[in-house]
MARTI-395658 format. One record per residue (C-alpha): residue number from 1; residue in three letters; chain; x, y, z. Coordinates in steps of 0.2 Angstrom, whole numbers, plus 5000, padded with zeros to 4 digits. Layout:
N
n;res;chain;c1;c2;c3
NUM;ALA;A;X;Y;Z
...
END
This chain:
585
n;res;chain;c1;c2;c3
1;MET;A;4364;4523;4739
2;ARG;A;4352;4525;4754
3;ARG;A;4339;4513;4746
4;ALA;A;4353;4500;4743
5;ALA;A;4358;4501;4761
6;SER;A;4340;4499;4767
7;THR;A;4338;4484;4756
8;LEU;A;4355;4476;4762
9;THR;A;4349;4479;4780
10;GLY;A;4333;4470;4776
11;TRP;A;4341;4455;4769
12;LEU;A;4354;4455;4783
13;ALA;A;4339;4455;4796
14;GLY;A;4330;4442;4786
15;LEU;A;4346;4431;4786
16;PHE;A;4348;4433;4805
17;LEU;A;4330;4428;4808
18;LEU;A;4332;4412;4797
19;VAL;A;4349;4408;4806
20;ALA;A;4341;4411;4823
21;GLY;A;4326;4401;4818
22;ALA;A;4337;4386;4812
23;LEU;A;4347;4387;4828
24;ALA;A;4330;4386;4838
25;GLY;A;4325;4371;4828
26;ALA;A;4311;4379;4819
27;ALA;A;4311;4381;4800
28;PRO;A;4303;4397;4794
29;LEU;A;4286;4396;4785
30;SER;A;4285;4402;4767
31;THR;A;4270;4412;4760
32;ALA;A;4273;4402;4744
33;VAL;A;4267;4386;4753
34;GLU;A;4250;4381;4758
35;TYR;A;4250;4373;4775
36;ASP;A;4235;4362;4778
37;ALA;A;4240;4357;4796
38;PRO;A;4244;4367;4812
39;ILE;A;4261;4374;4812
40;GLY;A;4267;4369;4830
41;ARG;A;4283;4361;4824
42;SER;A;4288;4377;4815
43;ALA;A;4286;4387;4831
44;ALA;A;4295;4389;4848
45;PHE;A;4287;4394;4864
46;LEU;A;4291;4401;4881
47;GLN;A;4280;4400;4897
48;GLU;A;4279;4415;4908
49;ALA;A;4286;4411;4926
50;ASP;A;4279;4424;4937
51;ALA;A;4278;4442;4930
52;ARG;A;4271;4446;4914
53;LEU;A;4283;4446;4899
54;GLU;A;4281;4460;4886
55;LEU;A;4285;4458;4868
56;ALA;A;4303;4465;4870
57;ASP;A;4306;4452;4884
58;ALA;A;4299;4438;4873
59;ALA;A;4310;4443;4858
60;ALA;A;4325;4445;4870
61;ALA;A;4322;4427;4876
62;PHE;A;4321;4421;4859
63;ARG;A;4338;4429;4854
64;ALA;A;4345;4421;4870
65;GLY;A;4339;4404;4865
66;ARG;A;4327;4402;4879
67;LEU;A;4312;4397;4869
68;SER;A;4308;4378;4867
69;PRO;A;4305;4371;4850
70;GLY;A;4288;4364;4846
71;SER;A;4287;4345;4846
72;ALA;A;4270;4343;4839
73;PRO;A;4258;4351;4826
74;VAL;A;4247;4358;4841
75;LEU;A;4255;4365;4856
76;SER;A;4246;4360;4872
77;PHE;A;4251;4365;4889
78;GLY;A;4236;4358;4900
79;ILE;A;4223;4366;4911
80;GLY;A;4228;4381;4922
81;ALA;A;4244;4384;4913
82;ARG;A;4254;4400;4914
83;PRO;A;4253;4412;4899
84;VAL;A;4264;4407;4884
85;TRP;A;4273;4416;4871
86;ILE;A;4274;4407;4854
87;ARG;A;4286;4413;4840
88;PHE;A;4288;4408;4822
89;ALA;A;4296;4415;4807
90;VAL;A;4288;4419;4790
91;ASP;A;4298;4421;4774
92;ASN;A;4290;4429;4758
93;PRO;A;4301;4425;4744
94;ALA;A;4290;4435;4731
95;ALA;A;4293;4453;4727
96;ALA;A;4276;4459;4732
97;PRO;A;4267;4457;4749
98;ALA;A;4258;4441;4752
99;THR;A;4241;4440;4762
100;ARG;A;4240;4426;4775
101;ARG;A;4228;4422;4788
102;LEU;A;4233;4417;4805
103;SER;A;4220;4406;4814
104;VAL;A;4220;4401;4832
105;GLU;A;4207;4387;4832
106;THR;A;4204;4385;4851
107;ALA;A;4188;4395;4855
108;TRP;A;4190;4397;4874
109;LEU;A;4206;4406;4875
110;ASP;A;4204;4422;4886
111;ARG;A;4217;4433;4879
112;ILE;A;4227;4432;4862
113;GLU;A;4240;4445;4857
114;VAL;A;4248;4444;4840
115;TYR;A;4263;4454;4835
116;VAL;A;4271;4454;4817
117;LEU;A;4289;4461;4816
118;ASN;A;4298;4465;4801
119;GLN;A;4316;4471;4801
120;GLY;A;4315;4471;4820
121;ARG;A;4300;4484;4820
122;VAL;A;4282;4480;4825
123;VAL;A;4272;4482;4809
124;ALA;A;4255;4475;4816
125;ALA;A;4247;4471;4832
126;HIS;A;4231;4462;4835
127;ARG;A;4221;4457;4851
128;GLY;A;4208;4444;4853
129;GLY;A;4200;4432;4865
130;ASP;A;4183;4428;4872
131;ARG;A;4185;4442;4885
132;GLN;A;4181;4454;4871
133;PRO;A;4163;4455;4863
134;PHE;A;4162;4444;4848
135;MET;A;4158;4459;4837
136;GLN;A;4175;4466;4840
137;ARG;A;4184;4452;4831
138;ALA;A;4194;4456;4816
139;VAL;A;4186;4441;4807
140;MET;A;4168;4435;4811
141;SER;A;4172;4417;4815
142;ARG;A;4171;4406;4830
143;ALA;A;4190;4404;4830
144;PHE;A;4202;4419;4832
145;MET;A;4208;4424;4815
146;PHE;A;4220;4438;4810
147;ASP;A;4224;4443;4792
148;HIS;A;4241;4451;4788
149;ASP;A;4250;4457;4772
150;PHE;A;4268;4450;4774
151;ALA;A;4281;4461;4766
152;PRO;A;4294;4453;4755
153;SER;A;4309;4445;4765
154;ALA;A;4308;4438;4782
155;SER;A;4296;4442;4796
156;GLU;A;4293;4437;4814
157;VAL;A;4276;4433;4823
158;PHE;A;4275;4432;4841
159;VAL;A;4258;4426;4849
160;ARG;A;4254;4428;4868
161;VAL;A;4240;4416;4874
162;GLU;A;4232;4417;4891
163;THR;A;4218;4406;4898
164;PRO;A;4213;4397;4914
165;ASP;A;4205;4384;4903
166;PRO;A;4215;4369;4895
167;MET;A;4228;4379;4885
168;VAL;A;4228;4371;4868
169;VAL;A;4234;4382;4854
170;PRO;A;4232;4375;4836
171;ILE;A;4238;4388;4825
172;TYR;A;4235;4388;4806
173;PHE;A;4245;4399;4793
174;GLU;A;4236;4399;4777
175;SER;A;4228;4409;4763
176;ARG;A;4211;4417;4765
177;GLU;A;4203;4405;4752
178;SER;A;4210;4389;4761
179;SER;A;4204;4396;4778
180;ARG;A;4187;4398;4771
181;LEU;A;4186;4381;4763
182;ARG;A;4192;4373;4779
183;GLN;A;4180;4383;4790
184;MET;A;4166;4378;4778
185;GLN;A;4170;4360;4780
186;GLN;A;4170;4361;4798
187;GLN;A;4153;4370;4799
188;LEU;A;4146;4357;4788
189;SER;A;4152;4343;4800
190;TYR;A;4145;4353;4815
191;GLY;A;4129;4355;4805
192;LEU;A;4127;4337;4803
193;VAL;A;4130;4333;4821
194;TYR;A;4118;4347;4828
195;GLY;A;4105;4342;4815
196;PHE;A;4105;4324;4820
197;LEU;A;4104;4328;4838
198;LEU;A;4091;4341;4836
199;ALA;A;4080;4329;4826
200;LEU;A;4082;4316;4840
201;ILE;A;4077;4329;4853
202;ALA;A;4062;4334;4843
203;TYR;A;4057;4316;4840
204;ASN;A;4058;4312;4859
205;ALA;A;4049;4328;4864
206;ILE;A;4035;4323;4853
207;LEU;A;4035;4305;4861
208;TYR;A;4035;4313;4878
209;ALA;A;4020;4325;4874
210;SER;A;4010;4310;4867
211;LEU;A;4015;4296;4879
212;ARG;A;4020;4306;4895
213;THR;A;4034;4294;4898
214;SER;A;4048;4303;4908
215;SER;A;4062;4294;4899
216;TYR;A;4059;4302;4883
217;LEU;A;4059;4320;4891
218;SER;A;4075;4316;4901
219;TYR;A;4083;4309;4885
220;ALA;A;4079;4325;4876
221;LEU;A;4086;4336;4890
222;TYR;A;4102;4325;4890
223;LEU;A;4105;4328;4871
224;LEU;A;4100;4347;4873
225;ALA;A;4113;4348;4887
226;PHE;A;4126;4340;4877
227;ILE;A;4123;4353;4862
228;ALA;A;4123;4367;4874
229;MET;A;4140;4361;4881
230;ASN;A;4147;4358;4864
231;VAL;A;4142;4375;4857
232;ALA;A;4150;4383;4872
233;TYR;A;4167;4376;4870
234;THR;A;4167;4376;4851
235;GLY;A;4163;4395;4851
236;HIS;A;4147;4393;4842
237;GLY;A;4137;4399;4857
238;PHE;A;4148;4415;4858
239;ALA;A;4145;4418;4840
240;TRP;A;4126;4413;4839
241;LEU;A;4118;4415;4856
242;TRP;A;4128;4427;4868
243;PRO;A;4140;4437;4857
244;GLY;A;4140;4451;4869
245;ALA;A;4139;4442;4886
246;THR;A;4158;4440;4890
247;GLY;A;4155;4437;4908
248;TRP;A;4144;4422;4904
249;GLN;A;4156;4416;4891
250;GLN;A;4169;4414;4905
251;TRP;A;4158;4403;4916
252;SER;A;4148;4394;4902
253;HIS;A;4161;4380;4900
254;PRO;A;4161;4373;4918
255;ALA;A;4142;4377;4921
256;LEU;A;4137;4368;4905
257;ILE;A;4149;4354;4907
258;VAL;A;4141;4350;4925
259;ALA;A;4124;4352;4918
260;TYR;A;4127;4339;4904
261;GLY;A;4134;4327;4917
262;ILE;A;4118;4330;4928
263;ALA;A;4106;4328;4914
264;GLY;A;4115;4312;4909
265;LEU;A;4113;4304;4926
266;MET;A;4095;4310;4928
267;PHE;A;4091;4301;4911
268;ALA;A;4100;4285;4918
269;LEU;A;4090;4286;4934
270;ARG;A;4074;4285;4924
271;PHE;A;4079;4274;4910
272;LEU;A;4087;4261;4921
273;GLU;A;4073;4263;4934
274;LEU;A;4085;4265;4949
275;ARG;A;4070;4270;4960
276;ALA;A;4063;4252;4959
277;ASN;A;4079;4242;4956
278;PHE;A;4093;4251;4966
279;PRO;A;4085;4264;4978
280;ARG;A;4101;4266;4988
281;LEU;A;4112;4269;4972
282;ARG;A;4099;4281;4966
283;ARG;A;4101;4291;4982
284;ALA;A;4120;4291;4980
285;VAL;A;4119;4297;4962
286;ILE;A;4107;4311;4967
287;ALA;A;4119;4316;4981
288;TYR;A;4134;4316;4968
289;CYS;A;4125;4327;4957
290;ALA;A;4120;4339;4971
291;ALA;A;4139;4339;4977
292;GLY;A;4145;4343;4959
293;ALA;A;4132;4357;4958
294;GLY;A;4137;4364;4975
295;LEU;A;4156;4364;4972
296;LEU;A;4153;4373;4955
297;ALA;A;4142;4386;4964
298;ALA;A;4155;4389;4977
299;ALA;A;4169;4391;4964
300;ILE;A;4158;4404;4955
301;LEU;A;4154;4413;4971
302;ALA;A;4173;4413;4975
303;GLY;A;4176;4420;4957
304;SER;A;4189;4406;4954
305;GLN;A;4187;4401;4936
306;GLU;A;4201;4388;4937
307;TYR;A;4193;4380;4952
308;ALA;A;4177;4379;4943
309;LEU;A;4185;4371;4928
310;LEU;A;4194;4358;4939
311;VAL;A;4177;4354;4947
312;ALA;A;4168;4353;4930
313;PHE;A;4181;4342;4922
314;GLY;A;4183;4331;4937
315;PHE;A;4164;4329;4938
316;VAL;A;4162;4324;4920
317;PHE;A;4176;4313;4920
318;ALA;A;4168;4303;4935
319;PHE;A;4152;4304;4925
320;THR;A;4159;4295;4911
321;LEU;A;4164;4281;4923
322;VAL;A;4148;4280;4932
323;MET;A;4137;4278;4917
324;PRO;A;4145;4262;4911
325;ALA;A;4145;4256;4929
326;LEU;A;4126;4259;4930
327;GLY;A;4124;4250;4914
328;ILE;A;4133;4235;4920
329;LEU;A;4123;4234;4936
330;ALA;A;4107;4235;4926
331;VAL;A;4112;4221;4914
332;ARG;A;4117;4210;4928
333;ALA;A;4099;4213;4935
334;GLY;A;4091;4207;4920
335;GLN;A;4086;4223;4911
336;LYS;A;4087;4219;4892
337;ALA;A;4087;4237;4887
338;ALA;A;4101;4241;4898
339;ARG;A;4113;4232;4885
340;TYR;A;4110;4246;4873
341;PHE;A;4113;4258;4887
342;LEU;A;4129;4250;4892
343;LEU;A;4136;4251;4874
344;ALA;A;4130;4269;4873
345;ALA;A;4139;4274;4889
346;CYS;A;4155;4265;4884
347;ALA;A;4155;4274;4867
348;ALA;A;4152;4291;4876
349;MET;A;4165;4287;4888
350;VAL;A;4179;4283;4875
351;GLY;A;4175;4299;4866
352;ALA;A;4174;4310;4881
353;VAL;A;4191;4303;4888
354;LEU;A;4200;4305;4872
355;THR;A;4194;4323;4870
356;THR;A;4198;4327;4889
357;LEU;A;4215;4319;4887
358;SER;A;4219;4329;4871
359;THR;A;4214;4346;4878
360;TRP;A;4224;4343;4894
361;GLY;A;4239;4338;4884
362;PHE;A;4241;4320;4888
363;ILE;A;4239;4314;4870
364;PRO;A;4241;4323;4854
365;PHE;A;4228;4336;4850
366;ASN;A;4220;4334;4832
367;GLY;A;4204;4334;4824
368;TRP;A;4200;4317;4828
369;THR;A;4205;4317;4847
370;PHE;A;4197;4334;4850
371;ARG;A;4180;4329;4841
372;ALA;A;4180;4312;4848
373;VAL;A;4167;4317;4861
374;GLU;A;4155;4322;4847
375;ILE;A;4158;4305;4838
376;GLY;A;4156;4296;4854
377;MET;A;4140;4306;4857
378;LEU;A;4133;4302;4840
379;ALA;A;4135;4283;4844
380;ASP;A;4128;4286;4861
381;ALA;A;4113;4295;4855
382;THR;A;4110;4282;4842
383;LEU;A;4111;4267;4854
384;LEU;A;4100;4276;4867
385;ALA;A;4087;4279;4853
386;LEU;A;4088;4261;4849
387;ALA;A;4086;4257;4868
388;LEU;A;4071;4268;4870
389;ALA;A;4063;4261;4854
390;TYR;A;4066;4243;4861
391;ARG;A;4059;4249;4878
392;PHE;A;4044;4256;4869
393;ARG;A;4041;4240;4858
394;VAL;A;4042;4229;4874
395;GLY;A;4030;4240;4883
396;GLN;A;4018;4240;4868
397;GLU;A;4019;4221;4867
398;GLU;A;4016;4219;4886
399;ARG;A;4001;4231;4885
400;LEU;A;3994;4221;4870
401;ARG;A;3997;4205;4880
402;ALA;A;3989;4212;4895
403;GLU;A;3974;4218;4884
404;ARG;A;3973;4200;4877
405;LEU;A;3973;4192;4894
406;ALA;A;3960;4205;4900
407;GLN;A;3949;4198;4886
408;LEU;A;3952;4180;4888
409;ASP;A;3946;4167;4901
410;PRO;A;3961;4161;4909
411;LEU;A;3955;4143;4912
412;THR;A;3947;4139;4895
413;GLY;A;3956;4151;4884
414;LEU;A;3940;4157;4876
415;SER;A;3934;4176;4876
416;ASN;A;3927;4182;4892
417;ARG;A;3911;4192;4894
418;ARG;A;3920;4209;4891
419;ALA;A;3928;4202;4875
420;PHE;A;3911;4195;4869
421;TYR;A;3903;4212;4869
422;ASP;A;3918;4220;4861
423;LEU;A;3917;4208;4847
424;THR;A;3898;4207;4845
425;THR;A;3894;4226;4845
426;PRO;A;3898;4229;4827
427;LEU;A;3890;4213;4822
428;TRP;A;3874;4218;4831
429;SER;A;3874;4235;4823
430;ASN;A;3876;4228;4806
431;ALA;A;3862;4216;4808
432;LEU;A;3850;4230;4814
433;ARG;A;3856;4242;4800
434;HIS;A;3854;4230;4786
435;GLY;A;3840;4218;4792
436;HIS;A;3851;4203;4793
437;ASP;A;3847;4187;4803
438;LEU;A;3856;4185;4819
439;SER;A;3854;4172;4833
440;VAL;A;3861;4169;4851
441;VAL;A;3864;4152;4859
442;LEU;A;3867;4151;4877
443;LEU;A;3871;4134;4886
444;ASP;A;3874;4128;4903
445;LEU;A;3882;4112;4909
446;ASP;A;3869;4101;4918
447;ARG;A;3872;4097;4937
448;PHE;A;3889;4104;4937
449;LYS;A;3889;4109;4955
450;GLN;A;3886;4090;4959
451;LEU;A;3901;4086;4948
452;ASN;A;3912;4098;4958
453;ASP;A;3906;4092;4974
454;SER;A;3909;4074;4970
455;TYR;A;3926;4075;4961
456;GLY;A;3933;4091;4966
457;HIS;A;3936;4108;4957
458;ALA;A;3952;4102;4948
459;HIS;A;3942;4089;4939
460;GLY;A;3928;4102;4936
461;ASP;A;3941;4113;4928
462;ALA;A;3946;4099;4917
463;VAL;A;3928;4096;4912
464;LEU;A;3926;4115;4908
465;LYS;A;3942;4115;4897
466;ALA;A;3936;4099;4888
467;VAL;A;3919;4107;4884
468;ALA;A;3927;4123;4878
469;GLY;A;3937;4112;4866
470;VAL;A;3922;4104;4859
471;LEU;A;3913;4121;4857
472;ARG;A;3929;4129;4849
473;ASN;A;3929;4115;4836
474;GLY;A;3910;4115;4833
475;VAL;A;3907;4133;4830
476;ARG;A;3909;4142;4813
477;GLN;A;3923;4154;4808
478;GLY;A;3912;4169;4809
479;ASP;A;3904;4165;4826
480;VAL;A;3908;4173;4842
481;LEU;A;3911;4160;4856
482;ALA;A;3914;4165;4874
483;ARG;A;3913;4159;4892
484;TRP;A;3898;4168;4899
485;GLY;A;3902;4164;4918
486;GLY;A;3904;4148;4929
487;GLU;A;3898;4134;4918
488;GLU;A;3889;4144;4905
489;PHE;A;3895;4148;4887
490;ILE;A;3887;4159;4874
491;VAL;A;3888;4159;4855
492;LEU;A;3883;4173;4844
493;LEU;A;3879;4168;4826
494;PRO;A;3879;4182;4813
495;GLU;A;3869;4179;4797
496;THR;A;3860;4165;4805
497;GLY;A;3841;4162;4807
498;GLY;A;3832;4152;4821
499;THR;A;3832;4135;4812
500;GLU;A;3850;4135;4808
501;ALA;A;3855;4141;4825
502;ALA;A;3844;4127;4833
503;ALA;A;3853;4114;4821
504;LEU;A;3870;4121;4827
505;ALA;A;3865;4120;4845
506;GLU;A;3859;4102;4843
507;ARG;A;3876;4097;4835
508;LEU;A;3885;4105;4850
509;ARG;A;3874;4096;4862
510;ALA;A;3877;4079;4854
511;ALA;A;3896;4082;4854
512;ILE;A;3896;4087;4873
513;ALA;A;3885;4072;4877
514;ALA;A;3898;4061;4868
515;LEU;A;3912;4068;4878
516;ARG;A;3921;4058;4891
517;VAL;A;3933;4066;4903
518;PRO;A;3945;4054;4911
519;ARG;A;3948;4055;4930
520;GLU;A;3958;4044;4942
521;ASP;A;3944;4031;4945
522;GLY;A;3935;4032;4928
523;GLU;A;3927;4044;4916
524;THR;A;3915;4058;4918
525;ARG;A;3900;4061;4906
526;VAL;A;3893;4078;4905
527;THR;A;3878;4085;4896
528;ALA;A;3872;4103;4893
529;SER;A;3856;4112;4891
530;PHE;A;3854;4125;4877
531;GLY;A;3843;4141;4874
532;VAL;A;3842;4148;4857
533;ALA;A;3835;4165;4852
534;ARG;A;3833;4174;4835
535;LEU;A;3833;4192;4832
536;GLU;A;3815;4198;4829
537;ASP;A;3813;4215;4837
538;ARG;A;3823;4227;4827
539;GLY;A;3821;4240;4841
540;GLY;A;3828;4229;4854
541;THR;A;3845;4227;4862
542;LEU;A;3858;4213;4862
543;ASP;A;3855;4211;4881
544;ALA;A;3836;4208;4878
545;LEU;A;3840;4195;4865
546;ILE;A;3852;4186;4877
547;ALA;A;3839;4187;4890
548;HIS;A;3827;4178;4878
549;ALA;A;3840;4164;4875
550;ASP;A;3842;4163;4894
551;ALA;A;3824;4161;4896
552;ASN;A;3824;4147;4883
553;LEU;A;3839;4139;4893
554;TYR;A;3828;4140;4908
555;ARG;A;3814;4130;4899
556;ALA;A;3827;4117;4893
557;LYS;A;3832;4114;4911
558;ASP;A;3813;4113;4916
559;GLU;A;3810;4100;4903
560;GLY;A;3823;4088;4908
561;ARG;A;3840;4095;4903
562;ASN;A;3852;4089;4889
563;ARG;A;3841;4097;4876
564;VAL;A;3839;4113;4865
565;ALA;A;3824;4125;4868
566;CYS;A;3821;4137;4854
567;CYS;A;3805;4147;4857
568;LEU;A;3797;4155;4872
569;PRO;A;3779;4153;4878
570;LYS;A;3771;4170;4877
571;ALA;A;3770;4172;4896
572;ARG;A;3789;4169;4898
573;ARG;A;3793;4180;4882
574;ALA;A;3785;4195;4891
575;THR;A;3795;4191;4906
576;ALA;A;3811;4190;4896
577;ASP;A;3807;4206;4887
578;SER;A;3807;4215;4904
579;GLY;A;3823;4207;4909
580;ALA;A;3817;4197;4923
581;ALA;A;3820;4180;4917
582;ALA;A;3839;4182;4917
583;GLY;A;3852;4171;4927
584;ALA;A;3860;4154;4926
585;LEU;A;3858;4138;4935
END
């Protein structure tokens, strides 16, 4: 009889809970059903006004119909909200207890109290929140999880949540296996995000170490700051990095949010070269960063976590607007790489705004809106990596162009003296090592100073360009042609003996003599004198061989100009060997 009365009492209590839940607009959850989404629509809530409510107060408020029904899967109350009580009913239609896991997925909640009532009695009570060391959690997870064996019939669950952070409460009600599977999928997605960003950090750190370009270092620090901020508010930091530091856990969110914004702006300063292009704007950005850091420090010293969060969210919200604005200014200033920066800043802005609005309760909170900042950051990181790659490629092209220009004579387009030595050093070494022939031809335009004095330097430059064109067309593919200085030109002939070199010099002389350079009042004829020298002394140097060719050029001038001189008198050879017969007319 007593057992029957107890059973009847249980069924009546369960019926009362079901009816009360229906009146409150919240259908009870069933242990026979797998719920793959948050259960906010099956719950009702009540925010505390002034004094703290106890469990009995919250239960009485529910009986009095003072709880508001949940209108969305995720209950969201905004930043700095008063503590809230959440209530939902659970029905176990089976004859045996059913184990279910209650998961509160927001990792930054300060205090969580969970009470399970059956037949009006508290059968389980759990406490959690990030004010407790991580190792004291009932389930080792970045989220707050509590397991309970629900007895047959109906039960009630009351959850009290308190935090100065944005109060977003996604509650999952599921089996342990479903919870493990969902957590594994989440960890896989986070692993992909962190792995991609860490690979970019390592790559850019290596580039900075090798190139010493500050943009790569500031970009790596920017990505690192984002990861630090992300692991703080997703709970991974508390789980992996500071599980016992509950004090730091309270301040890590605003501190790392501001650090992320400052790191992003410092990267923008360097990448967009604000020091050179917008010095006043650069000073304003630095002042803004200093102001944000100062306000945050003041909030920490005052012990106001709510004020610190308002500073952090306000700072990073403005940061998401400043970054595209800087990109627009840089694009308008003609910086091509800034186009990538602008697209990246817009992607990060959209992601950050969606996440901020969802956590503040202005838009629905779900997996996509909450993690929009990560999606935006992946796009941001990819586009900025492309921007840095573009900047690197342009820099390399400019350096190569500068190196080429440094080795070219700007007037004639021929190699200059520096390039001549760079190109001929391996040919000279090869000729000495293997005993191959090698010759040098040195030529000088005759009476070029008189030509300049008579017709002006502009016409003299035209003559030099015309002669360079004749020489370029007359030498062989493997020969090294360069402007030696003034009106002098030089040709190194690998695999070429004295006779062949003299024949080539004669052909070039004839081609120059046949040249006619037009001017305003007629045409200019020009001739050149040539000196040819062949490698004979295997212990000598290239400069000594050039000196021999120069001495032969001297002799061609002495003998009447417009001719080729191939051999040296013994007296002049000794002088050339000592290097005293150098110089051009």
